[in-house]
C-alpha angles and dihedrals in degrees: 000000000000127000099209135042110252133188108202100226112183110256119228118273110238139157115244140182116290092238130040122252111286095019116197101352093053092046092052091052090048092055093049095046096044096044090048091047094052092051096045095041096043095110090049091049090052091047093051091047092053094043091056099047093044097051105040138022118259137051122315093228132045136181124224125196110244137169117251140180113331092006093292112149121228139173109259111210122221139156109257111256100167140072118266093251092052098135094053092045091051093049093050092047095050092045091055100042120052093187091055090046091054090047091052093047090052102046109002086238135099125208088209108036114181091197096066120100123221093256089041091057090056093045091051095046090055094034090235088133087074097056093097086066087078084080089053087056092051089051092052096244093111143021131223088246127030143087114324110260113262136199124244089260093054093045090064088062090064089072110168090004094061092103090062093054093046093050092067138061104243112255139226087223133014148148093300092057093052095041103061102299110205091006089074130077121253090247089058090051090053089049092051093049091050091049090051094050093049097043103035119153135152088248090056092050090050092050091051093050091050095053095039098089097051090044091052092048091053101110092204094064108025104094 
């Protein structure tokens, strides 16, 4: 199942670097961090899994088609945070509320989202719904730090900055998450992703990781 309605617009065709930003050193750090995270957070992963399946119908996990490094598609893992009929509920809500429709068009986010379950709201607020993406990092589809993975429809919005996004493995955390998250415009998100791709360093990754937790716990941005 998917949690958001998605129109698979064809992303731009563009030549990119032969290796993702950071290359071998970044990949080694990703493997160490993600493997350690899976082991240390195993009890929390199990708790989240049980909380979801015991409080709402449907599977605990879902996969969503996202665009990764070089334009390659992959299945992005998340804990399910929405009701089974999420796409229908979103469409009805946007059709009945012009302000919400404008908010969705601007950021692809909603401050009040009628699709989200009670447990899902907690998981999203704390970003625990994204913990399964540690397995995406192990697989090599994602990195610990990088641009958030986007859909084909969203990639079109990167316009002339699309090369910057495609040059990176998408990340569990990144500049957008520590710079206001959903409180920013989509244009700002694109600008942050481009800055990251053009100025990547191990030191920048470390700084982002360090400030991720307080940014996630900021109730004004974590939705």
